[in-house]
C-alpha positions as CSV (number, residue, x, y, z in Angstrom):
1,M,123.8,106.2,94.8
2,P,126.3,108.8,92.8
3,F,128.4,108.6,95.1
4,A,131.3,108.7,92.7
5,A,130.0,111.6,91.1
6,L,130.6,113.9,93.8
7,T,134.2,112.4,94.1
8,R,135.0,114.2,90.8
9,R,132.8,117.1,91.7
10,G,134.2,117.9,95.2
11,V,138.1,117.2,94.2
12,A,137.7,120.1,91.1
13,L,135.8,122.2,93.0
14,L,138.0,121.6,95.9
15,I,140.5,124.9,93.9
16,G,139.5,128.4,95.5
17,L,137.6,127.4,98.7
18,A,139.8,129.8,100.7
19,A,138.2,132.7,99.2
20,L,135.0,131.2,101.2
21,P,133.5,134.1,103.2
22,A,133.7,133.2,107.3
23,W,131.0,132.4,109.4
24,A,128.9,136.1,110.4
25,H,126.2,134.5,112.8
26,P,126.7,131.9,115.6
27,L,124.4,129.1,113.7
28,D,126.4,130.1,110.6
29,P,127.6,126.8,108.9
30,L,131.4,125.5,109.2
31,N,133.9,126.6,106.8
32,A,136.1,125.0,105.1
33,D,138.9,125.6,107.0
34,E,136.6,124.8,109.9
35,I,136.0,121.6,108.3
36,I,140.0,120.9,107.9
37,G,140.7,121.9,111.4
38,A,138.3,119.9,113.2
39,A,139.5,116.8,111.6
40,S,142.8,117.9,112.2
41,I,142.5,118.9,115.7
42,L,141.4,115.6,116.5
43,L,144.5,114.0,114.6
44,G,147.0,115.8,116.9
45,G,145.5,115.2,119.8
46,G,145.3,111.4,119.2
47,A,141.9,111.0,118.9
48,A,142.1,110.2,115.5
49,Q,144.7,108.3,114.1
50,P,145.9,109.0,110.1
51,G,143.4,107.1,107.7
52,A,140.9,107.8,110.2
53,I,137.4,107.9,108.2
54,F,135.1,111.4,108.7
55,Q,132.0,110.6,108.5
56,S,130.7,114.2,109.2
57,V,132.2,117.3,110.4
58,E,128.7,119.7,111.7
59,L,128.9,123.5,112.9
60,R,127.4,122.4,117.0
61,E,125.2,125.3,117.7
62,P,125.3,127.6,120.9
63,P,123.9,127.3,123.6
64,K,120.1,128.2,122.3
65,Q,119.7,131.8,124.6
66,T,123.8,132.6,123.9
67,V,122.2,132.8,120.3
68,L,119.4,134.6,121.2
69,N,121.1,137.2,123.3
70,W,123.9,137.8,120.6
71,R,124.3,140.8,118.1
72,P,126.7,142.0,115.9
73,G,130.0,143.4,117.6
74,N,129.5,141.0,120.1
75,P,132.0,138.9,121.3
76,P,131.9,135.6,119.1
77,P,130.5,132.3,121.0
78,P,133.1,129.6,120.7
79,R,132.8,128.1,117.3
80,Q,132.1,124.1,118.3
81,A,132.0,121.3,115.6
82,T,130.0,117.8,116.1
83,V,132.3,114.9,114.3
84,F,131.6,111.2,113.9
85,W,134.4,109.2,112.5
86,R,135.9,105.6,112.2
87,Q,139.0,104.1,112.5
88,N,139.9,100.4,113.2
89,R,136.3,99.2,113.0
90,Q,134.7,101.8,115.0
91,S,132.8,104.5,115.2
92,F,133.2,107.3,117.8
93,K,131.8,111.1,118.2
94,T,133.2,114.3,120.0
95,T,132.4,118.0,120.3
96,V,135.9,120.2,118.9
97,N,136.8,123.7,119.9
98,L,137.5,125.2,117.4
99,G,139.3,128.8,118.3
100,A,140.8,126.8,121.7
101,G,142.1,123.7,119.8
102,T,140.5,120.9,122.2
103,Y,137.5,118.3,122.1
104,A,135.4,116.5,124.6
105,P,136.8,112.6,125.1
106,P,136.1,111.0,122.5
107,A,132.9,108.6,123.1
108,L,132.6,104.7,121.5
109,I,129.8,104.1,119.2
110,P,129.2,100.7,120.2
111,I,127.0,98.0,117.7
112,S,124.4,98.0,119.9
113,E,123.9,101.7,119.6
114,G,123.6,101.4,115.3
115,Q,126.4,102.5,113.0
116,L,127.5,105.8,111.3
117,G,125.9,106.9,107.8
118,L,127.8,105.6,105.2
119,T,130.2,107.1,103.8
120,I,131.4,108.2,99.9
121,Q,135.0,107.0,100.3
122,E,133.6,103.4,101.8
123,V,130.8,103.1,98.6
124,S,132.4,105.2,95.9
125,D,134.3,102.0,94.4
126,F,132.9,98.2,94.9
127,S,135.5,96.7,92.4
128,F,136.5,94.5,95.2
129,A,133.2,92.7,94.2
130,F,134.3,91.6,90.3
131,N,137.1,89.5,92.0
132,D,134.9,87.6,94.3
133,A,134.3,84.2,92.7
134,A,130.6,83.4,93.8
135,F,129.9,87.1,92.8
136,L,130.9,86.5,89.4
137,K,128.9,82.9,89.2
138,A,125.8,84.4,89.9
139,L,126.0,87.3,87.4
140,A,126.8,84.6,84.5
141,R,124.0,82.6,85.5
142,R,122.5,85.4,84.4
143,G,123.9,85.6,81.2
144,I,126.7,88.7,82.1
145,V,130.5,87.6,81.5
146,T,132.1,88.9,79.3
147,P,134.8,91.7,80.3
148,A,132.3,94.6,78.3
149,Q,128.6,92.9,79.9
150,L,130.4,93.4,83.6
151,A,131.8,97.2,82.9
152,K,127.9,97.9,83.1
153,V,126.7,96.0,86.0
154,F,125.7,99.1,87.9
155,V,126.2,97.9,92.2
156,T,124.0,100.6,94.3
157,P,124.3,99.9,98.0
158,L,121.2,98.9,100.2
159,T,121.2,100.0,103.9
160,A,120.3,96.6,105.2
161,G,118.3,97.5,108.1
162,S,117.7,95.9,111.2
163,F,116.4,92.1,111.6
164,G,118.9,90.6,113.7
165,L,120.3,88.1,111.1
166,P,124.3,87.0,111.9
167,E,126.1,89.7,109.3
168,E,124.5,92.6,111.0
169,G,127.1,92.3,113.8
170,K,128.6,94.0,111.1
171,R,129.0,97.0,109.2
172,I,127.2,96.0,105.9
173,V,125.5,96.9,102.8
174,K,123.3,94.5,101.0
175,A,124.3,95.7,97.3
176,Q,121.4,94.9,94.8
177,M,122.8,95.3,90.7
178,Y,121.3,96.9,87.7
179,F,122.4,96.2,84.0
180,T,123.0,99.0,82.3
181,E,123.8,98.6,78.7
182,G,122.1,100.8,76.7
183,A,121.1,103.2,79.6
184,G,121.1,106.7,79.4
185,I,119.3,108.3,82.2
186,N,117.2,105.1,83.4
187,L,119.9,103.4,85.6
188,Y,117.3,100.8,86.9
189,A,115.0,99.5,84.6
190,R,117.5,96.6,84.0
191,P,117.2,94.9,87.8
192,I,119.5,91.7,88.2
193,E,117.0,89.9,90.5
194,G,117.7,87.0,92.6
195,V,120.7,87.8,93.3
196,Q,122.2,90.1,96.6
197,A,125.3,90.3,97.7
198,I,126.2,91.4,101.5
199,M,128.9,93.8,101.7
200,D,131.2,94.3,104.7
201,L,132.8,97.7,104.2
202,D,135.4,97.8,106.6
203,A,136.9,94.8,105.4
204,R,135.6,95.6,101.3
205,T,135.0,92.0,100.4
206,V,132.1,90.0,99.9
207,M,130.5,88.0,103.2
208,R,128.0,86.3,101.2
209,V,126.0,86.4,97.9
210,I,122.3,85.1,97.7
211,D,121.0,83.2,94.4
212,T,117.5,83.0,94.8
213,G,117.0,81.9,91.1
214,V,117.5,83.6,87.8
215,V,114.9,86.0,86.7
216,P,115.1,86.8,82.7
217,V,117.2,90.5,83.0
218,P,114.2,93.2,81.4
219,P,115.4,93.8,77.6
220,A,114.1,97.5,77.9
221,T,116.1,100.6,78.9
222,H,113.2,102.4,79.6
223,D,115.0,106.0,79.2
224,F,113.2,108.7,79.3
225,D,114.7,111.3,77.7
226,E,113.2,113.8,75.3
227,A,114.7,112.0,72.2
228,S,113.9,108.3,73.2
229,V,110.3,109.3,74.1
230,G,109.2,110.9,70.6
231,A,111.1,108.0,69.5
232,L,108.9,105.4,70.9
233,I,105.7,107.2,71.6
234,G,106.0,110.8,70.0
235,L,105.9,114.6,71.3
236,R,103.4,116.8,71.8
237,P,103.4,120.3,70.1
238,R,105.9,122.9,71.3
239,M,104.0,125.6,74.0
240,K,104.0,128.7,73.2
241,P,106.5,130.8,76.1
242,I,105.2,131.8,79.3
243,H,107.6,134.5,81.0
244,V,108.1,135.0,84.9
245,T,110.6,137.8,85.0
246,Q,111.4,140.2,87.7
247,P,112.8,143.3,86.3
248,Q,113.7,145.6,89.0
249,G,114.9,142.4,91.2
250,P,113.5,140.4,93.9
251,N,111.5,142.1,97.2
252,F,113.4,139.8,99.3
253,K,117.0,140.9,100.5
254,F,120.2,138.4,101.5
255,E,122.1,140.2,105.2
256,G,124.9,137.4,105.3
257,A,122.7,134.3,105.9
258,F,119.5,135.9,106.9
259,V,116.7,136.6,104.5
260,E,114.0,139.1,104.3
261,W,111.1,139.3,102.8
262,Q,107.4,140.7,103.6
263,K,107.7,141.0,107.3
264,W,109.7,137.6,107.8
265,R,113.2,137.3,108.2
266,F,115.1,133.9,109.0
267,H,118.8,132.8,108.9
268,A,119.2,129.6,106.6
269,R,121.8,127.2,106.2
270,F,122.7,124.2,104.6
271,D,122.9,120.7,106.8
272,R,124.7,117.4,105.3
273,R,122.4,115.4,106.9
274,T,118.8,117.5,106.8
275,G,119.0,119.7,104.1
276,P,117.7,123.2,104.4
277,V,117.7,124.5,107.9
278,V,115.7,128.1,108.6
279,S,116.3,129.4,112.5
280,L,115.5,132.9,113.8
281,V,112.0,132.7,112.1
282,T,110.6,135.9,113.0
283,Y,107.5,138.0,111.1
284,A,107.6,141.4,112.4
285,G,110.1,141.2,115.1
286,R,108.5,138.7,116.4
287,P,109.7,135.4,117.6
288,V,107.3,132.3,115.6
289,L,110.4,129.4,115.1
290,Y,113.7,128.7,116.7
291,Q,114.5,126.5,114.3
292,G,112.4,124.1,111.9
293,T,114.3,120.9,109.9
294,L,114.0,118.1,107.9
295,S,114.8,115.3,110.6
296,E,114.5,111.8,109.1
297,I,113.0,110.3,106.1
298,F,111.5,106.3,107.1
299,V,110.9,104.2,103.1
300,P,110.4,100.5,103.8
301,Y,109.1,98.6,101.2
302,Q,106.2,95.6,101.2
303,D,108.0,92.7,100.2
304,A,108.7,90.4,102.2
305,D,110.7,88.1,99.2
306,A,114.8,87.2,100.4
307,N,115.7,90.2,98.5
308,W,113.8,92.8,99.8
309,F,112.5,92.3,103.2
310,Y,115.2,94.5,104.5
311,R,114.5,97.5,102.5
312,T,113.9,99.9,105.3
313,Y,115.7,102.9,104.5
314,M,116.4,106.2,106.5
315,D,117.3,109.0,104.2
316,A,118.6,110.9,106.0
317,G,120.5,109.6,108.7
318,E,121.9,106.6,106.4
319,F,122.6,109.0,103.3
320,G,122.8,112.1,103.7
321,F,119.8,113.9,102.2
322,G,121.8,117.3,102.3
323,L,124.6,115.3,100.7
324,L,122.7,114.4,98.1
325,A,121.3,118.0,97.1
326,S,121.5,118.3,93.3
327,P,122.2,121.1,91.1
328,L,119.2,123.1,90.6
329,K,117.7,124.2,87.1
330,L,116.6,127.8,86.6
331,G,112.6,127.4,84.4
332,L,112.6,123.5,85.6
333,D,113.4,123.1,89.1
334,V,112.7,126.7,90.7
335,P,111.4,129.9,88.3
336,P,113.6,131.5,86.6
337,N,113.6,134.4,88.9
338,A,115.1,132.0,91.3
339,V,118.3,133.4,93.1
340,L,120.7,130.3,93.3
341,L,123.0,129.6,95.9
342,D,126.2,127.0,96.8
343,A,126.1,124.8,99.8
344,L,129.4,123.5,101.5
345,V,129.3,120.1,103.2
346,S,131.9,117.7,104.8
347,A,132.5,114.4,103.2
348,A,135.0,111.4,103.5
349,I,136.7,111.4,100.1
350,P,139.7,110.0,100.0
351,D,142.5,112.6,99.2
352,P,146.1,112.4,100.3
353,S,146.5,116.2,101.1
354,V,143.2,116.8,103.4
355,P,141.9,114.6,106.4
356,V,138.1,115.4,105.2
357,L,137.0,117.0,102.3
358,P,134.9,120.4,102.1
359,L,132.4,119.6,99.6
360,P,131.3,122.5,97.7
361,L,127.6,121.4,96.1
362,P,126.6,124.3,93.6
363,Q,123.8,125.5,93.4
364,V,121.5,123.6,95.0
365,V,119.1,125.9,97.7
366,G,117.1,128.2,95.1
367,V,115.1,131.4,96.6
368,F,112.7,132.9,94.7
369,E,109.2,134.6,94.9
370,R,106.1,132.9,93.0
371,L,102.3,134.6,91.8
372,T,100.1,131.8,92.6
373,G,97.5,132.8,90.7
374,S,94.8,132.8,93.4
375,P,94.4,136.1,95.5
376,A,95.7,136.1,99.1
377,W,92.2,137.1,100.3
378,R,89.5,139.2,98.0
379,H,85.6,140.3,98.2
380,F,83.0,141.2,95.6
381,E,80.0,142.8,96.4
382,Q,77.2,142.9,94.4
383,F,74.9,144.6,96.5
384,A,77.6,147.5,96.3
385,G,77.5,148.3,93.0
386,G,80.1,145.6,92.0
387,A,82.7,146.6,94.0
388,Y,85.6,144.3,94.8
389,E,88.9,144.2,96.8
390,G,91.1,141.7,96.6
391,R,95.3,140.7,97.3
392,A,96.8,139.1,94.6
393,E,98.7,136.5,96.5
394,V,102.7,136.3,96.6
395,E,105.4,133.5,98.6
396,L,108.7,133.4,99.4
397,V,110.3,129.5,98.6
398,V,113.5,128.2,99.7
399,R,113.7,124.7,97.8
400,S,116.4,122.0,97.2
401,I,116.2,118.5,95.7
402,A,117.8,115.8,96.9
403,Q,118.4,112.7,94.5
404,V,118.4,109.6,97.2
405,G,118.8,107.0,94.8
406,N,115.5,106.4,92.4
407,Y,113.7,108.9,94.3
408,D,114.5,112.6,93.8
409,Y,113.0,114.6,96.8
410,L,111.8,118.6,96.9
411,L,112.0,120.4,99.9
412,D,110.3,123.6,100.0
413,W,110.1,126.2,103.3
414,V,107.2,128.3,102.3
415,F,106.7,131.8,104.0
416,T,103.3,133.7,102.8
417,Q,101.7,137.5,103.6
418,S,99.6,136.4,106.0
419,G,102.0,134.8,108.6
420,V,102.0,131.2,107.2
421,V,104.6,129.1,107.6
422,R,104.7,126.0,105.2
423,A,107.0,123.4,104.6
424,E,106.1,121.0,101.4
425,I,107.6,117.8,100.0
426,G,107.6,116.9,96.4
427,L,108.5,113.3,95.5
428,T,109.6,112.4,91.8
429,G,112.5,109.9,90.5
430,I,112.0,106.4,89.3
431,D,110.1,103.8,91.1
432,A,112.0,101.2,92.3
433,P,111.2,98.4,89.7
434,K,111.6,94.3,90.3
435,A,111.7,91.9,87.7
436,V,109.6,89.1,87.3
437,A,109.1,85.9,85.5
438,A,106.4,86.4,82.2
439,G,103.7,86.2,84.7
440,G,104.9,86.8,88.1
441,G,104.7,89.5,90.5
442,D,102.5,90.0,93.8
443,E,99.4,92.4,92.5
444,A,98.4,92.6,96.6
445,Q,102.0,94.1,96.9
446,S,103.0,95.9,93.6
447,T,101.9,96.6,90.6
448,P,103.2,95.4,86.6
449,V,104.2,98.8,84.8
450,A,106.5,97.5,81.8
451,P,106.6,93.6,81.1
452,G,108.9,92.1,82.9
453,L,109.0,94.9,86.0
454,V,106.7,95.2,88.8
455,A,107.0,97.9,91.1
456,P,106.7,97.1,95.0
457,F,104.5,99.1,97.1
458,H,106.0,101.1,99.9
459,S,105.7,104.2,102.6
460,H,107.4,107.4,102.9
461,F,107.3,108.7,106.2
462,F,109.4,112.5,106.6
463,N,109.8,113.6,109.6
464,F,110.4,117.7,110.5
465,R,111.4,118.7,114.2
466,L,110.2,122.1,115.1
467,D,111.4,124.6,117.9
468,L,108.6,126.6,117.7
469,D,108.9,130.1,119.9
470,I,105.9,131.2,119.7
471,D,106.5,135.3,121.4
472,G,109.2,133.6,122.9
473,P,110.4,129.9,124.1
474,N,107.8,129.3,126.9
475,N,104.9,127.8,125.2
476,S,102.1,125.3,126.1
477,F,101.0,122.7,123.8
478,V,97.2,122.9,123.2
479,M,94.8,119.7,121.8
480,G,91.3,120.3,120.4
481,H,88.4,118.7,119.2
482,L,85.7,119.3,117.7
483,H,82.6,117.6,119.5
484,T,78.9,117.6,118.1
485,R,76.6,119.2,120.8
486,N,72.4,119.0,121.7
487,A,71.1,122.1,120.6
488,P,67.7,123.3,121.6
489,G,64.4,124.2,119.8
490,P,64.4,123.8,115.7
491,R,67.6,123.1,115.6
492,K,69.1,119.8,116.8
493,S,72.8,120.2,117.1
494,V,75.6,122.4,116.9
495,W,79.2,121.6,116.8
496,S,81.8,123.4,119.7
497,L,85.7,123.2,119.8
498,E,87.1,121.7,122.9
499,E,90.6,122.0,124.0
500,H,93.6,121.3,127.2
501,V,96.7,121.8,127.5
502,V,99.4,118.5,127.1
503,A,100.6,118.1,130.4
504,N,103.6,116.0,129.4
505,E,105.7,113.9,127.0
506,S,103.2,110.8,127.4
507,E,100.6,112.9,126.4
508,G,102.4,114.1,124.1
509,R,102.5,111.2,121.8
510,I,99.5,112.1,119.3
511,A,99.1,108.8,116.8
512,P,97.7,109.5,112.9
513,E,94.2,108.5,114.0
514,G,94.0,110.8,117.4
515,H,94.0,113.7,115.1
516,G,92.7,116.9,116.5
517,R,93.3,120.5,116.2
518,W,96.8,121.4,117.1
519,K,97.9,124.6,119.0
520,V,101.4,126.2,120.9
521,I,100.5,128.7,122.4
522,N,102.6,131.6,124.9
523,P,101.0,131.3,127.4
524,G,102.1,134.8,129.0
525,R,101.1,136.8,126.1
526,R,97.9,137.8,124.4
527,N,96.6,139.8,121.4
528,A,94.3,142.5,121.3
529,L,91.4,140.7,122.0
530,G,92.9,138.8,125.2
531,Q,93.3,135.8,123.1
532,P,96.7,133.3,124.2
533,T,99.1,134.2,120.8
534,G,99.5,130.7,119.3
535,Y,100.3,129.3,116.0
536,L,98.7,126.0,114.6
537,I,99.6,123.1,112.5
538,E,98.0,121.4,110.2
539,T,98.1,118.6,107.6
540,H,96.1,116.3,105.9
541,D,99.3,113.9,105.2
542,T,99.6,111.9,108.2
543,A,99.8,108.0,108.0
544,E,99.3,105.0,110.5
545,P,102.7,102.4,109.9
546,L,101.0,99.7,108.6
547,L,103.6,97.7,110.0
548,K,104.4,95.5,113.1
549,K,106.6,97.0,115.2
550,P,109.5,94.9,114.5
551,D,109.6,96.0,111.3
552,Y,109.6,99.6,111.9
553,Q,111.5,99.5,115.3
554,R,114.4,101.6,114.3
555,A,111.8,103.9,113.2
556,G,110.0,104.5,116.3
557,F,109.1,108.0,115.5
558,I,106.5,106.9,113.2
559,E,104.0,105.6,115.7
560,N,103.1,108.8,116.2
561,A,102.0,111.1,113.9
562,L,103.1,114.3,116.3
563,W,105.4,114.5,119.4
564,V,105.8,116.8,121.7
565,T,109.2,116.9,124.5
566,A,110.6,119.2,126.0
567,Y,113.6,121.4,124.5
568,D,117.1,119.3,124.8
569,P,119.8,120.9,122.3
570,E,121.2,117.2,122.3
571,Q,118.2,115.3,120.8
572,R,117.9,116.6,116.9
573,Y,117.5,113.3,114.9
574,A,113.8,111.6,114.9
575,A,115.5,108.9,114.5
576,G,118.9,109.2,116.7
577,D,122.4,109.9,116.0
578,T,122.7,106.3,114.5
579,P,120.2,105.0,112.9
580,N,122.0,102.9,110.2
581,Q,121.6,99.6,111.8
582,H,120.7,100.1,114.8
583,P,118.8,97.1,116.8
584,G,116.6,98.8,118.8
585,S,114.2,101.8,119.9
586,P,116.5,104.9,119.0
587,G,115.4,108.9,119.3
588,L,111.7,109.4,120.0
589,P,111.1,106.3,122.2
590,Q,114.0,107.3,124.4
591,Y,113.0,110.9,124.6
592,V,110.2,110.8,125.6
593,R,111.2,108.2,128.6
594,N,111.4,110.3,131.4
595,N,108.0,112.3,130.3
596,R,108.9,115.9,130.9
597,N,106.2,118.4,132.1
598,L,105.2,120.0,129.0
599,V,103.4,123.2,130.6
600,N,104.6,126.7,130.1
601,R,108.1,125.6,128.9
602,D,110.9,125.6,125.5
603,L,109.2,122.8,123.7
604,V,110.0,121.2,120.5
605,V,107.5,119.6,118.5
606,W,108.1,116.5,115.6
607,L,105.6,116.1,112.9
608,T,105.9,112.8,111.0
609,L,104.1,113.1,107.5
610,G,103.2,109.9,105.4
611,H,102.5,108.3,102.3
612,H,101.4,104.6,101.4
613,H,102.1,104.6,97.6
614,V,100.6,102.1,96.1
615,T,101.7,102.2,92.1
616,V,100.5,102.2,89.1
617,A,101.1,102.2,85.9
618,E,101.3,106.0,85.1
619,D,104.1,106.1,87.8
620,W,106.3,104.4,84.7
621,P,109.4,105.2,83.7
622,V,109.1,108.4,85.7
623,L,107.1,109.4,88.7
624,S,104.9,112.4,88.4
625,R,105.1,114.6,91.3
626,H,103.0,114.0,93.9
627,K,103.5,116.7,96.8
628,L,102.7,116.4,100.8
629,G,103.4,119.2,103.5
630,F,102.1,120.8,106.8
631,E,101.6,124.6,108.0
632,L,101.9,126.6,110.9
633,K,99.1,129.0,110.4
634,P,99.2,132.0,113.2
635,A,96.1,131.1,115.6
636,N,95.4,134.7,117.7
637,F,98.9,135.8,117.3
638,F,98.0,138.5,115.7
639,D,94.8,141.0,116.7
640,R,93.1,140.8,112.9
641,N,93.8,139.9,109.0
642,P,98.3,140.2,108.9
643,A,97.7,140.5,105.1
644,L,95.1,143.6,105.6
645,D,98.0,146.1,104.6
646,L,99.2,144.3,101.1
647,R,99.3,147.5,98.5
648,R,97.5,146.5,95.0
649,A,99.7,144.1,92.8
650,P,101.6,146.4,90.1
651,F,101.3,142.9,88.3
652,E,97.8,142.7,88.2
653,V,95.5,143.6,85.2
654,M,93.4,146.5,85.3
655,H,89.8,146.7,82.9
């Protein structure tokens, strides 16, 4: 995890934070003064003690109806913050009223409800490990003994999961080490295999070193910068330029944190845990999505080895998807016409001058239009003398990219001229490699990718929280299936659609194999043809867990491809507030235990995308982008094709 780099960046950019704009809308993120103020209120009131580690300070959104009713010029609703912190080896949560300078009684989070996610302060420095005799002995067995060699040992803190082991009673990580001598961009090519160090984060000590036997450290660095690749296999001829320009500027505009484009209007903010959050999404003034956000990521590796079995990560709840956002490069991560935006999150970085650091993340969000090179719609009619009508397809994209250890995750929110909202995840970066002796490795669970290296199979599950408000908050969820029916006469069969309204949260648990036609409708609104207005949820990227339940208990949300719940502002994360080391089944399995009614009420849809990554040689040394996603697609929301009114594009090539 690149926590040390974040520390340097945060301290360097702290200067000038006072110039950051204050909030203008109730859903705007906390500014620097508010982040520091929330921690200061708790310290001043004695709820937190000097030296407390403020794991996160985030906006607590006002009640939904308050947000919907608010207009510029109205009295501002109270600004509140949700704060999680650690002190005296215990975890706490409270809500701070920033304007009043008050807070709710802090709630202790017992170990039975998990641990807070990792903080920069805790895992930016593992120098204490190099004072541990057992740790040094394990490295020495692998020929790493000199100060220069030890300085090249990269310690990565890996979350421990929950398996009922004795060490899980403490706040821990299980460290994997890599030897980075000679390395450039690829820090993961030379794993120091067969050894792990269990670290107590509170005591800052090595609890135990497990050494299952020496495996040779792979000699090659497998760097993939241009010079290294050119020296190894040569490079292709340079490409001729391809220009993406908008000489008259973009077609979207900003109004505070709102973005307006092609009848779409939405509020965008950046969250420490989940990254981009789109809210108050409307099309031509009609509500579609009150809020959409990534909720959780679960990544279990398929290796039961003593040094690998625990690798079942929660990349949002344990590490912070937003916190690990990386700067975007114009012309590479985003097209040259993108507008790059900064973000600000809270970070528990040691600094004597402030109790919590408001950490600027420069240029971590890109907003851009892209010409897809395909028509939004078209028809060529040869029987009308070659008549042609078509419209070029343009999309608006809001993108961020998080570096979570060896993986890089692209997250796009895409808005189309046809009334579609699409979310896309891109997976790239570096496969987590495992060093093996010559001829080693289980090819039923991994693939050889280089001499002495295999890439274990693993899965990625991404859960999205979608608070759909189709023409308002009173909605119903409709489940549909296509069925074959007998037909009279020469035609023997046809298929037809059968739909039913899901009555309660028990019915709203839909397994991957139960995939059907998912639709959210507003029973009280109809289009000109008399049909209830609605939006479909479409995806082909669901996946079964393929694990026994004890192995994914704390990520119980992956059991179903889709969950429908009654709206509750306290239910924000598919695996709950504190999935780190959680021994139970937090989040969605608990949210639905009361089996609430779902008919004609405010609903939240939780969609899980899944990808079982069977690694291949072509994944190494860097992974070509793999994409998965879903669409929110209008279904009788309009009276006709909403893209019918598009003009011919000025960039069409006319013959």
